[in-house]
A tleap script that builds the chain and sets N, CA, C and O, in Angstrom:
source leaprc.protein.ff14SB
mol = sequence {
  NMET LEU ILE ASP PHE ALA GLY ILE LEU VAL
  PHE PHE LEU PHE GLY ILE LEU PHE VAL VAL
  LEU ASN MET GLY ILE SER LYS LEU LEU SER
  PRO LYS VAL GLU ASP ALA VAL LYS ALA ILE
  PRO TYR GLU CYS GLY GLU LYS PRO VAL GLY
  THR THR TRP ILE ARG PHE ASN PRO ARG TYR
  TYR PHE TYR ALA LEU ALA PHE LEU ILE PHE
  ASP VAL GLU ILE ALA PHE MET TYR PRO CYS
  ALA VAL ALA TYR LYS SER TRP ILE SER ARG
  GLY GLN GLY SER SER ALA PHE LEU GLU VAL
  ALA LEU PHE VAL LEU ILE LEU ILE ALA GLY
  PHE ALA TYR MET TRP ARG ARG GLY ASP LEU
  ASN TRP ILE LYS THR ILE GLU LEU SER GLU
  GLU VAL CSER
}
set mol.1.N position { 18.696 6.147 -28.646 }
set mol.1.CA position { 18.268 6.373 -27.278 }
set mol.1.C position { 17.112 5.446 -26.911 }
set mol.1.O position { 17.166 4.758 -25.892 }
set mol.2.N position { 16.069 5.428 -27.739 }
set mol.2.CA position { 14.927 4.576 -27.439 }
set mol.2.C position { 15.244 3.099 -27.621 }
set mol.2.O position { 14.608 2.246 -27.001 }
set mol.3.N position { 16.229 2.788 -28.472 }
set mol.3.CA position { 16.586 1.393 -28.706 }
set mol.3.C position { 17.177 0.767 -27.436 }
set mol.3.O position { 17.156 -0.453 -27.274 }
set mol.4.N position { 17.704 1.608 -26.538 }
set mol.4.CA position { 18.250 1.094 -25.280 }
set mol.4.C position { 17.164 0.492 -24.400 }
set mol.4.O position { 17.436 -0.403 -23.601 }
set mol.5.N position { 15.944 0.977 -24.541 }
set mol.5.CA position { 14.840 0.481 -23.728 }
set mol.5.C position { 14.096 -0.678 -24.384 }
set mol.5.O position { 13.131 -1.188 -23.814 }
set mol.6.N position { 14.522 -1.096 -25.554 }
set mol.6.CA position { 13.843 -2.185 -26.257 }
set mol.6.C position { 13.934 -3.494 -25.473 }
set mol.6.O position { 12.969 -4.257 -25.434 }
set mol.7.N position { 15.062 -3.755 -24.861 }
set mol.7.CA position { 15.209 -4.974 -24.063 }
set mol.7.C position { 14.255 -5.000 -22.880 }
set mol.7.O position { 13.687 -6.043 -22.555 }
set mol.8.N position { 14.080 -3.858 -22.241 }
set mol.8.CA position { 13.153 -3.776 -21.109 }
set mol.8.C position { 11.726 -3.991 -21.584 }
set mol.8.O position { 10.950 -4.690 -20.932 }
set mol.9.N position { 11.376 -3.395 -22.713 }
set mol.9.CA position { 10.031 -3.561 -23.268 }
set mol.9.C position { 9.765 -5.019 -23.624 }
set mol.9.O position { 8.692 -5.543 -23.327 }
set mol.10.N position { 10.730 -5.673 -24.255 }
set mol.10.CA position { 10.572 -7.085 -24.612 }
set mol.10.C position { 10.443 -7.933 -23.347 }
set mol.10.O position { 9.646 -8.871 -23.311 }
set mol.11.N position { 11.215 -7.615 -22.319 }
set mol.11.CA position { 11.130 -8.340 -21.047 }
set mol.11.C position { 9.727 -8.242 -20.458 }
set mol.11.O position { 9.153 -9.254 -20.057 }
set mol.12.N position { 9.168 -7.030 -20.402 }
set mol.12.CA position { 7.824 -6.856 -19.856 }
set mol.12.C position { 6.765 -7.526 -20.722 }
set mol.12.O position { 5.812 -8.103 -20.197 }
set mol.13.N position { 6.919 -7.459 -22.033 }
set mol.13.CA position { 5.944 -8.104 -22.913 }
set mol.13.C position { 5.961 -9.617 -22.739 }
set mol.13.O position { 4.905 -10.248 -22.690 }
set mol.14.N position { 7.153 -10.201 -22.645 }
set mol.14.CA position { 7.225 -11.640 -22.413 }
set mol.14.C position { 6.678 -12.006 -21.035 }
set mol.14.O position { 6.052 -13.054 -20.877 }
set mol.15.N position { 6.905 -11.161 -20.050 }
set mol.15.CA position { 6.351 -11.407 -18.717 }
set mol.15.C position { 4.835 -11.400 -18.731 }
set mol.15.O position { 4.206 -12.282 -18.145 }
set mol.16.N position { 4.244 -10.423 -19.388 }
set mol.16.CA position { 2.782 -10.347 -19.484 }
set mol.16.C position { 2.244 -11.524 -20.281 }
set mol.16.O position { 1.240 -12.127 -19.901 }
set mol.17.N position { 2.909 -11.857 -21.391 }
set mol.17.CA position { 2.486 -12.990 -22.205 }
set mol.17.C position { 2.553 -14.289 -21.408 }
set mol.17.O position { 1.656 -15.125 -21.513 }
set mol.18.N position { 3.605 -14.467 -20.615 }
set mol.18.CA position { 3.751 -15.669 -19.799 }
set mol.18.C position { 2.609 -15.799 -18.795 }
set mol.18.O position { 2.039 -16.879 -18.641 }
set mol.19.N position { 2.274 -14.711 -18.116 }
set mol.19.CA position { 1.200 -14.745 -17.120 }
set mol.19.C position { -0.139 -15.033 -17.781 }
set mol.19.O position { -0.888 -15.890 -17.312 }
set mol.20.N position { -0.449 -14.327 -18.866 }
set mol.20.CA position { -1.733 -14.518 -19.548 }
set mol.20.C position { -1.835 -15.928 -20.114 }
set mol.20.O position { -2.890 -16.556 -20.025 }
set mol.21.N position { -0.760 -16.427 -20.690 }
set mol.21.CA position { -0.766 -17.770 -21.262 }
set mol.21.C position { -0.989 -18.828 -20.177 }
set mol.21.O position { -1.792 -19.742 -20.369 }
set mol.22.N position { -0.301 -18.719 -19.057 }
set mol.22.CA position { -0.482 -19.698 -17.977 }
set mol.22.C position { -1.872 -19.628 -17.367 }
set mol.22.O position { -2.451 -20.663 -17.039 }
set mol.23.N position { -2.416 -18.439 -17.210 }
set mol.23.CA position { -3.773 -18.330 -16.669 }
set mol.23.C position { -4.798 -18.895 -17.649 }
set mol.23.O position { -5.766 -19.532 -17.234 }
set mol.24.N position { -4.593 -18.665 -18.939 }
set mol.24.CA position { -5.505 -19.211 -19.943 }
set mol.24.C position { -5.461 -20.724 -19.997 }
set mol.24.O position { -6.504 -21.374 -20.073 }
set mol.25.N position { -4.263 -21.294 -19.960 }
set mol.25.CA position { -4.135 -22.756 -19.966 }
set mol.25.C position { -4.763 -23.344 -18.710 }
set mol.25.O position { -5.432 -24.375 -18.781 }
set mol.26.N position { -4.559 -22.707 -17.567 }
set mol.26.CA position { -5.166 -23.178 -16.323 }
set mol.26.C position { -6.684 -23.134 -16.411 }
set mol.26.O position { -7.360 -24.055 -15.954 }
set mol.27.N position { -7.213 -22.090 -16.986 }
set mol.27.CA position { -8.674 -21.960 -17.122 }
set mol.27.C position { -9.226 -23.040 -18.059 }
set mol.27.O position { -10.308 -23.574 -17.814 }
set mol.28.N position { -8.500 -23.361 -19.118 }
set mol.28.CA position { -8.973 -24.365 -20.075 }
set mol.28.C position { -8.870 -25.788 -19.528 }
set mol.28.O position { -9.755 -26.607 -19.776 }
set mol.29.N position { -7.812 -26.090 -18.793 }
set mol.29.CA position { -7.570 -27.461 -18.360 }
set mol.29.C position { -8.150 -27.812 -16.994 }
set mol.29.O position { -8.268 -28.993 -16.669 }
set mol.30.N position { -8.510 -26.832 -16.200 }
set mol.30.CA position { -9.007 -27.135 -14.853 }
set mol.30.C position { -10.417 -27.700 -14.918 }
set mol.30.O position { -11.216 -27.296 -15.763 }
set mol.31.N position { -10.724 -28.646 -14.017 }
set mol.31.CA position { -12.085 -29.200 -14.003 }
set mol.31.C position { -13.073 -28.146 -13.508 }
set mol.31.O position { -12.775 -27.348 -12.619 }
set mol.32.N position { -14.250 -28.172 -14.113 }
set mol.32.CA position { -15.276 -27.195 -13.765 }
set mol.32.C position { -16.408 -27.900 -13.040 }
set mol.32.O position { -17.432 -28.229 -13.638 }
set mol.33.N position { -16.219 -28.127 -11.766 }
set mol.33.CA position { -17.218 -28.805 -10.951 }
set mol.33.C position { -17.813 -27.771 -10.003 }
set mol.33.O position { -17.156 -27.315 -9.067 }
set mol.34.N position { -19.056 -27.412 -10.259 }
set mol.34.CA position { -19.746 -26.477 -9.372 }
set mol.34.C position { -20.405 -27.284 -8.269 }
set mol.34.O position { -21.195 -28.190 -8.539 }
set mol.35.N position { -20.087 -26.962 -7.050 }
set mol.35.CA position { -20.593 -27.701 -5.912 }
set mol.35.C position { -20.905 -26.703 -4.803 }
set mol.35.O position { -20.235 -25.679 -4.669 }
set mol.36.N position { -21.918 -27.009 -4.019 }
set mol.36.CA position { -22.288 -26.115 -2.926 }
set mol.36.C position { -21.202 -26.064 -1.863 }
set mol.36.O position { -21.045 -25.047 -1.187 }
set mol.37.N position { -20.453 -27.148 -1.708 }
set mol.37.CA position { -19.393 -27.185 -0.707 }
set mol.37.C position { -18.262 -26.237 -1.094 }
set mol.37.O position { -17.624 -25.655 -0.216 }
set mol.38.N position { -18.004 -26.073 -2.381 }
set mol.38.CA position { -16.927 -25.199 -2.818 }
set mol.38.C position { -17.260 -23.729 -2.629 }
set mol.38.O position { -16.360 -22.889 -2.635 }
set mol.39.N position { -18.526 -23.406 -2.463 }
set mol.39.CA position { -18.926 -22.014 -2.304 }
set mol.39.C position { -18.849 -21.534 -0.863 }
set mol.39.O position { -18.927 -20.331 -0.617 }
set mol.40.N position { -18.697 -22.448 0.101 }
set mol.40.CA position { -18.653 -22.025 1.496 }
set mol.40.C position { -17.227 -21.640 1.873 }
set mol.40.O position { -16.275 -22.154 1.286 }
set mol.41.N position { -17.068 -20.747 2.839 }
set mol.41.CA position { -15.722 -20.336 3.230 }
set mol.41.C position { -15.005 -21.436 3.999 }
set mol.41.O position { -15.631 -22.236 4.694 }
set mol.42.N position { -13.703 -21.463 3.867 }
set mol.42.CA position { -12.888 -22.440 4.586 }
set mol.42.C position { -12.500 -21.851 5.930 }
set mol.42.O position { -11.896 -20.780 5.991 }
set mol.43.N position { -12.842 -22.543 7.006 }
set mol.43.CA position { -12.551 -22.036 8.341 }
set mol.43.C position { -11.836 -23.081 9.182 }
set mol.43.O position { -12.188 -23.278 10.346 }
set mol.44.N position { -10.852 -23.746 8.626 }
set mol.44.CA position { -9.977 -24.676 9.347 }
set mol.44.C position { -10.727 -25.768 10.085 }
set mol.44.O position { -10.433 -26.026 11.252 }
set mol.45.N position { -11.672 -26.405 9.453 }
set mol.45.CA position { -12.372 -27.520 10.050 }
set mol.45.C position { -13.562 -27.132 10.896 }
set mol.45.O position { -14.330 -28.000 11.309 }
set mol.46.N position { -13.734 -25.861 11.164 }
set mol.46.CA position { -14.894 -25.411 11.934 }
set mol.46.C position { -16.095 -25.291 11.010 }
set mol.46.O position { -15.950 -25.171 9.793 }
set mol.47.N position { -17.267 -25.324 11.596 }
set mol.47.CA position { -18.466 -25.113 10.792 }
set mol.47.C position { -18.479 -23.657 10.333 }
set mol.47.O position { -18.235 -22.753 11.132 }
set mol.48.N position { -18.761 -23.426 9.054 }
set mol.48.CA position { -18.746 -22.054 8.550 }
set mol.48.C position { -19.842 -21.199 9.191 }
set mol.48.O position { -20.956 -21.657 9.443 }
set mol.49.N position { -19.484 -19.962 9.440 }
set mol.49.CA position { -20.421 -19.009 10.030 }
set mol.49.C position { -20.571 -17.849 9.061 }
set mol.49.O position { -19.598 -17.146 8.791 }
set mol.50.N position { -21.748 -17.637 8.540 }
set mol.50.CA position { -21.991 -16.516 7.634 }
set mol.50.C position { -21.441 -16.758 6.245 }
set mol.50.O position { -21.062 -17.875 5.893 }
set mol.51.N position { -21.404 -15.706 5.473 }
set mol.51.CA position { -20.913 -15.794 4.101 }
set mol.51.C position { -19.505 -15.221 4.027 }
set mol.51.O position { -19.019 -14.601 4.973 }
set mol.52.N position { -18.871 -15.433 2.909 }
set mol.52.CA position { -17.539 -14.871 2.717 }
set mol.52.C position { -17.610 -13.420 2.286 }
set mol.52.O position { -16.614 -12.705 2.392 }
set mol.53.N position { -18.723 -12.974 1.815 }
set mol.53.CA position { -18.859 -11.608 1.318 }
set mol.53.C position { -19.335 -10.704 2.445 }
set mol.53.O position { -20.533 -10.490 2.632 }
set mol.54.N position { -18.365 -10.179 3.193 }
set mol.54.CA position { -18.697 -9.244 4.254 }
set mol.54.C position { -18.107 -7.886 3.899 }
set mol.54.O position { -17.186 -7.794 3.088 }
set mol.55.N position { -18.633 -6.855 4.498 }
set mol.55.CA position { -18.125 -5.513 4.247 }
set mol.55.C position { -17.147 -5.138 5.353 }
set mol.55.O position { -17.485 -5.164 6.536 }
set mol.56.N position { -15.946 -4.795 4.954 }
set mol.56.CA position { -14.963 -4.331 5.910 }
set mol.56.C position { -15.175 -2.850 6.163 }
set mol.56.O position { -15.630 -2.112 5.289 }
set mol.57.N position { -14.844 -2.437 7.354 }
set mol.57.CA position { -14.962 -1.035 7.709 }
set mol.57.C position { -13.911 -0.243 6.934 }
set mol.57.O position { -12.728 -0.571 7.023 }
set mol.58.N position { -14.294 0.782 6.181 }
set mol.58.CA position { -13.304 1.525 5.390 }
set mol.58.C position { -12.341 2.343 6.237 }
set mol.58.O position { -11.355 2.862 5.715 }
set mol.59.N position { -12.604 2.467 7.522 }
set mol.59.CA position { -11.688 3.218 8.381 }
set mol.59.C position { -10.350 2.495 8.530 }
set mol.59.O position { -9.337 3.125 8.834 }
set mol.60.N position { -10.340 1.177 8.319 }
set mol.60.CA position { -9.074 0.446 8.366 }
set mol.60.C position { -8.123 0.933 7.274 }
set mol.60.O position { -6.903 0.855 7.422 }
set mol.61.N position { -8.686 1.430 6.187 }
set mol.61.CA position { -7.872 1.900 5.067 }
set mol.61.C position { -6.947 3.033 5.510 }
set mol.61.O position { -5.769 3.041 5.150 }
set mol.62.N position { -7.460 3.981 6.280 }
set mol.62.CA position { -6.648 5.121 6.694 }
set mol.62.C position { -5.513 4.690 7.618 }
set mol.62.O position { -4.398 5.204 7.523 }
set mol.63.N position { -5.799 3.748 8.509 }
set mol.63.CA position { -4.744 3.260 9.390 }
set mol.63.C position { -3.688 2.494 8.599 }
set mol.63.O position { -2.493 2.642 8.854 }
set mol.64.N position { -4.113 1.696 7.660 }
set mol.64.CA position { -3.159 0.952 6.833 }
set mol.64.C position { -2.324 1.907 5.988 }
set mol.64.O position { -1.122 1.701 5.818 }
set mol.65.N position { -2.956 2.945 5.463 }
set mol.65.CA position { -2.232 3.917 4.650 }
set mol.65.C position { -1.222 4.691 5.488 }
set mol.65.O position { -0.095 4.919 5.047 }
set mol.66.N position { -1.613 5.096 6.686 }
set mol.66.CA position { -0.682 5.812 7.566 }
set mol.66.C position { 0.489 4.909 7.946 }
set mol.66.O position { 1.635 5.356 7.961 }
set mol.67.N position { 0.211 3.645 8.252 }
set mol.67.CA position { 1.293 2.714 8.576 }
set mol.67.C position { 2.237 2.559 7.390 }
set mol.67.O position { 3.457 2.564 7.557 }
set mol.68.N position { 1.676 2.423 6.203 }
set mol.68.CA position { 2.500 2.239 5.014 }
set mol.68.C position { 3.393 3.449 4.767 }
set mol.68.O position { 4.570 3.300 4.440 }
set mol.69.N position { 2.839 4.640 4.923 }
set mol.69.CA position { 3.620 5.858 4.697 }
set mol.69.C position { 4.793 5.931 5.670 }
set mol.69.O position { 5.924 6.194 5.260 }
set mol.70.N position { 4.530 5.700 6.955 }
set mol.70.CA position { 5.607 5.822 7.931 }
set mol.70.C position { 6.564 4.636 7.876 }
set mol.70.O position { 7.729 4.770 8.249 }
set mol.71.N position { 6.100 3.495 7.423 }
set mol.71.CA position { 6.988 2.354 7.235 }
set mol.71.C position { 7.958 2.621 6.087 }
set mol.71.O position { 9.145 2.310 6.190 }
set mol.72.N position { 7.466 3.186 5.014 }
set mol.72.CA position { 8.334 3.534 3.886 }
set mol.72.C position { 9.291 4.650 4.295 }
set mol.72.O position { 10.434 4.691 3.838 }
set mol.73.N position { 8.823 5.557 5.157 }
set mol.73.CA position { 9.713 6.609 5.654 }
set mol.73.C position { 10.910 5.996 6.367 }
set mol.73.O position { 12.045 6.419 6.149 }
set mol.74.N position { 10.668 5.018 7.206 }
set mol.74.CA position { 11.771 4.368 7.913 }
set mol.74.C position { 12.685 3.650 6.926 }
set mol.74.O position { 13.904 3.642 7.096 }
set mol.75.N position { 12.097 3.053 5.902 }
set mol.75.CA position { 12.910 2.368 4.890 }
set mol.75.C position { 13.803 3.357 4.145 }
set mol.75.O position { 14.905 2.998 3.732 }
set mol.76.N position { 13.345 4.595 3.966 }
set mol.76.CA position { 14.176 5.614 3.321 }
set mol.76.C position { 15.171 6.245 4.297 }
set mol.76.O position { 16.251 6.673 3.892 }
set mol.77.N position { 14.814 6.301 5.559 }
set mol.77.CA position { 15.679 6.952 6.539 }
set mol.77.C position { 16.871 6.070 6.923 }
set mol.77.O position { 17.942 6.593 7.231 }
set mol.78.N position { 16.709 4.773 6.912 }
set mol.78.CA position { 17.789 3.882 7.346 }
set mol.78.C position { 19.059 4.039 6.498 }
set mol.78.O position { 20.143 4.179 7.065 }
set mol.79.N position { 18.966 4.021 5.154 }
set mol.79.CA position { 20.199 4.216 4.378 }
set mol.79.C position { 20.838 5.584 4.614 }
set mol.79.O position { 22.062 5.717 4.574 }
set mol.80.N position { 20.014 6.592 4.859 }
set mol.80.CA position { 20.570 7.917 5.153 }
set mol.80.C position { 21.331 7.900 6.470 }
set mol.80.O position { 22.393 8.511 6.588 }
set mol.81.N position { 20.790 7.205 7.453 }
set mol.81.CA position { 21.468 7.121 8.751 }
set mol.81.C position { 22.780 6.353 8.633 }
set mol.81.O position { 23.760 6.694 9.296 }
set mol.82.N position { 22.806 5.332 7.805 }
set mol.82.CA position { 24.030 4.545 7.625 }
set mol.82.C position { 25.094 5.367 6.900 }
set mol.82.O position { 26.274 5.295 7.246 }
set mol.83.N position { 24.687 6.144 5.902 }
set mol.83.CA position { 25.638 6.908 5.095 }
set mol.83.C position { 25.978 8.267 5.696 }
set mol.83.O position { 26.822 8.980 5.153 }
set mol.84.N position { 25.347 8.638 6.793 }
set mol.84.CA position { 25.530 9.984 7.345 }
set mol.84.C position { 26.977 10.239 7.779 }
set mol.84.O position { 27.480 11.350 7.616 }
set mol.85.N position { 27.644 9.232 8.325 }
set mol.85.CA position { 29.029 9.408 8.778 }
set mol.85.C position { 29.953 9.731 7.602 }
set mol.85.O position { 30.849 10.567 7.719 }
set mol.86.N position { 29.729 9.066 6.476 }
set mol.86.CA position { 30.567 9.358 5.307 }
set mol.86.C position { 30.241 10.732 4.725 }
set mol.86.O position { 31.118 11.389 4.165 }
set mol.87.N position { 29.005 11.164 4.849 }
set mol.87.CA position { 28.642 12.508 4.378 }
set mol.87.C position { 29.326 13.577 5.229 }
set mol.87.O position { 29.751 14.613 4.715 }
set mol.88.N position { 29.428 13.318 6.528 }
set mol.88.CA position { 30.103 14.273 7.408 }
set mol.88.C position { 31.583 14.355 7.048 }
set mol.88.O position { 32.156 15.444 7.023 }
set mol.89.N position { 32.201 13.214 6.770 }
set mol.89.CA position { 33.629 13.216 6.435 }
set mol.89.C position { 33.903 13.933 5.115 }
set mol.89.O position { 35.005 14.443 4.913 }
set mol.90.N position { 32.931 13.980 4.223 }
set mol.90.CA position { 33.090 14.702 2.956 }
set mol.90.C position { 32.642 16.157 3.050 }
set mol.90.O position { 32.734 16.901 2.073 }
set mol.91.N position { 32.159 16.564 4.216 }
set mol.91.CA position { 31.735 17.950 4.386 }
set mol.91.C position { 30.311 18.217 3.934 }
set mol.91.O position { 29.932 19.374 3.751 }
set mol.92.N position { 29.519 17.179 3.752 }
set mol.92.CA position { 28.135 17.338 3.300 }
set mol.92.C position { 27.131 17.046 4.409 }
set mol.92.O position { 25.949 16.842 4.135 }
set mol.93.N position { 27.585 17.026 5.645 }
set mol.93.CA position { 26.729 16.644 6.758 }
set mol.93.C position { 25.567 17.586 6.982 }
set mol.93.O position { 24.442 17.141 7.212 }
set mol.94.N position { 25.826 18.895 6.917 }
set mol.94.CA position { 24.747 19.850 7.209 }
set mol.94.C position { 23.686 19.842 6.116 }
set mol.94.O position { 22.495 19.918 6.416 }
set mol.95.N position { 24.096 19.751 4.859 }
set mol.95.CA position { 23.092 19.726 3.782 }
set mol.95.C position { 22.292 18.421 3.812 }
set mol.95.O position { 21.090 18.423 3.545 }
set mol.96.N position { 22.953 17.316 4.136 }
set mol.96.CA position { 22.235 16.041 4.237 }
set mol.96.C position { 21.260 16.071 5.399 }
set mol.96.O position { 20.143 15.566 5.290 }
set mol.97.N position { 21.681 16.667 6.522 }
set mol.97.CA position { 20.781 16.773 7.668 }
set mol.97.C position { 19.562 17.620 7.325 }
set mol.97.O position { 18.443 17.275 7.704 }
set mol.98.N position { 19.765 18.719 6.617 }
set mol.98.CA position { 18.635 19.581 6.239 }
set mol.98.C position { 17.677 18.860 5.291 }
set mol.98.O position { 16.461 19.015 5.406 }
set mol.99.N position { 18.209 18.082 4.367 }
set mol.99.CA position { 17.345 17.333 3.451 }
set mol.99.C position { 16.509 16.295 4.196 }
set mol.99.O position { 15.312 16.157 3.945 }
set mol.100.N position { 17.141 15.572 5.107 }
set mol.100.CA position { 16.419 14.558 5.879 }
set mol.100.C position { 15.403 15.224 6.801 }
set mol.100.O position { 14.289 14.724 6.962 }
set mol.101.N position { 15.780 16.349 7.405 }
set mol.101.CA position { 14.849 17.066 8.281 }
set mol.101.C position { 13.650 17.573 7.492 }
set mol.101.O position { 12.524 17.518 7.984 }
set mol.102.N position { 13.870 18.063 6.282 }
set mol.102.CA position { 12.757 18.516 5.437 }
set mol.102.C position { 11.845 17.346 5.084 }
set mol.102.O position { 10.622 17.488 5.080 }
set mol.103.N position { 12.430 16.203 4.790 }
set mol.103.CA position { 11.649 15.001 4.486 }
set mol.103.C position { 10.768 14.610 5.666 }
set mol.103.O position { 9.588 14.304 5.494 }
set mol.104.N position { 11.346 14.622 6.863 }
set mol.104.CA position { 10.585 14.264 8.064 }
set mol.104.C position { 9.513 15.307 8.347 }
set mol.104.O position { 8.401 14.948 8.735 }
set mol.105.N position { 9.815 16.578 8.163 }
set mol.105.CA position { 8.822 17.632 8.401 }
set mol.105.C position { 7.639 17.529 7.448 }
set mol.105.O position { 6.502 17.779 7.846 }
set mol.106.N position { 7.891 17.165 6.203 }
set mol.106.CA position { 6.786 16.984 5.254 }
set mol.106.C position { 5.902 15.825 5.696 }
set mol.106.O position { 4.677 15.917 5.612 }
set mol.107.N position { 6.502 14.746 6.163 }
set mol.107.CA position { 5.702 13.619 6.648 }
set mol.107.C position { 4.933 13.967 7.915 }
set mol.107.O position { 3.793 13.536 8.082 }
set mol.108.N position { 5.537 14.735 8.800 }
set mol.108.CA position { 4.828 15.163 10.009 }
set mol.108.C position { 3.672 16.076 9.638 }
set mol.108.O position { 2.607 16.002 10.252 }
set mol.109.N position { 3.862 16.932 8.649 }
set mol.109.CA position { 2.768 17.799 8.197 }
set mol.109.C position { 1.623 16.967 7.624 }
set mol.109.O position { 0.456 17.283 7.854 }
set mol.110.N position { 1.942 15.915 6.889 }
set mol.110.CA position { 0.895 15.026 6.377 }
set mol.110.C position { 0.158 14.311 7.489 }
set mol.110.O position { -1.059 14.140 7.427 }
set mol.111.N position { 0.899 13.891 8.514 }
set mol.111.CA position { 0.267 13.242 9.662 }
set mol.111.C position { -0.634 14.225 10.409 }
set mol.111.O position { -1.738 13.870 10.820 }
set mol.112.N position { -0.163 15.457 10.582 }
set mol.112.CA position { -0.977 16.474 11.256 }
set mol.112.C position { -2.237 16.777 10.447 }
set mol.112.O position { -3.304 17.010 11.016 }
set mol.113.N position { -2.113 16.773 9.129 }
set mol.113.CA position { -3.282 17.003 8.274 }
set mol.113.C position { -4.302 15.883 8.451 }
set mol.113.O position { -5.500 16.148 8.556 }
set mol.114.N position { -3.837 14.627 8.485 }
set mol.114.CA position { -4.758 13.504 8.712 }
set mol.114.C position { -5.417 13.611 10.082 }
set mol.114.O position { -6.609 13.340 10.229 }
set mol.115.N position { -4.642 14.003 11.073 }
set mol.115.CA position { -5.162 14.127 12.425 }
set mol.115.C position { -6.183 15.256 12.510 }
set mol.115.O position { -7.254 15.092 13.095 }
set mol.116.N position { -5.845 16.400 11.922 }
set mol.116.CA position { -6.734 17.570 11.958 }
set mol.116.C position { -8.037 17.297 11.209 }
set mol.116.O position { -9.103 17.746 11.630 }
set mol.117.N position { -7.952 16.574 10.119 }
set mol.117.CA position { -9.136 16.255 9.322 }
set mol.117.C position { -10.033 15.233 10.010 }
set mol.117.O position { -11.202 15.088 9.654 }
set mol.118.N position { -9.492 14.532 10.988 }
set mol.118.CA position { -10.280 13.563 11.733 }
set mol.118.C position { -10.216 12.164 11.167 }
set mol.118.O position { -11.044 11.322 11.514 }
set mol.119.N position { -9.253 11.896 10.304 }
set mol.119.CA position { -9.145 10.564 9.709 }
set mol.119.C position { -8.651 9.524 10.702 }
set mol.119.O position { -8.805 8.327 10.460 }
set mol.120.N position { -8.065 9.948 11.808 }
set mol.120.CA position { -7.570 9.006 12.799 }
set mol.120.C position { -8.583 8.744 13.902 }
set mol.120.O position { -8.340 7.907 14.771 }
set mol.121.N position { -9.701 9.435 13.887 }
set mol.121.CA position { -10.763 9.193 14.864 }
set mol.121.C position { -11.570 7.988 14.416 }
set mol.121.O position { -12.032 7.928 13.276 }
set mol.122.N position { -11.739 7.027 15.317 }
set mol.122.CA position { -12.475 5.829 14.944 }
set mol.122.C position { -13.965 6.105 14.830 }
set mol.122.O position { -14.622 5.619 13.909 }
set mol.123.N position { -14.496 6.877 15.756 }
set mol.123.CA position { -15.921 7.207 15.730 }
set mol.123.C position { -16.042 8.656 15.288 }
set mol.123.O position { -15.583 9.568 15.977 }
set mol.124.N position { -16.658 8.860 14.142 }
set mol.124.CA position { -16.815 10.204 13.605 }
set mol.124.C position { -18.220 10.705 13.882 }
set mol.124.O position { -19.186 9.942 13.870 }
set mol.125.N position { -18.314 11.984 14.127 }
set mol.125.CA position { -19.624 12.599 14.314 }
set mol.125.C position { -19.989 13.359 13.052 }
set mol.125.O position { -19.128 13.909 12.365 }
set mol.126.N position { -21.263 13.377 12.767 }
set mol.126.CA position { -21.751 14.086 11.589 }
set mol.126.C position { -22.344 15.402 12.058 }
set mol.126.O position { -23.266 15.433 12.874 }
set mol.127.N position { -21.803 16.479 11.531 }
set mol.127.CA position { -22.316 17.788 11.893 }
set mol.127.C position { -23.416 18.162 10.912 }
set mol.127.O position { -23.183 18.244 9.706 }
set mol.128.N position { -24.602 18.386 11.430 }
set mol.128.CA position { -25.732 18.762 10.593 }
set mol.128.C position { -25.843 20.277 10.555 }
set mol.128.O position { -25.800 20.940 11.591 }
set mol.129.N position { -25.985 20.810 9.366 }
set mol.129.CA position { -26.147 22.254 9.245 }
set mol.129.C position { -27.625 22.607 9.348 }
set mol.129.O position { -28.495 21.814 8.987 }
set mol.130.N position { -27.891 23.802 9.842 }
set mol.130.CA position { -29.278 24.239 9.970 }
set mol.130.C position { -29.801 24.639 8.600 }
set mol.130.O position { -29.139 25.355 7.850 }
set mol.131.N position { -30.984 24.171 8.292 }
set mol.131.CA position { -31.584 24.503 7.003 }
set mol.131.C position { -32.291 25.839 7.107 }
set mol.131.O position { -32.996 26.109 8.080 }
set mol.132.N position { -32.098 26.666 6.104 }
set mol.132.CA position { -32.735 27.980 6.063 }
set mol.132.C position { -34.036 27.835 5.302 }
set mol.132.O position { -34.045 27.339 4.175 }
set mol.133.N position { -35.163 28.271 5.917 }
set mol.133.CA position { -36.446 28.133 5.229 }
set mol.133.C position { -36.920 29.414 4.622 }
set mol.133.O position { -37.987 29.450 4.009 }
savepdb mol mol.pdb
quit
């Protein structure tokens, strides 16, 4: 049983070895010229403004995560929509519809949870509690 997965393990090991070996050779053979010009950001011929190390607003993370979740949902829903006609012809239409509806309801519940928690609000307010003396 485990011997069946030996080929996959060897494939991954050779893949990791290939990446590490190429990165190591690149590190050894590349010229090491430290220059002030190489440290500035590239801005398509314009004069650089500021440094490259800026802090991004972490609120973008929630929007990107929500987009990713619903994008993957559509990627999962499309094959179901294509195969739905054949499921109906085999008599499995109602069970397939219930499964897809449950999937969508779980995603809507997750979206409602994000909305209720305030993760979709761009400007958040901080509620201060009264201190008891």
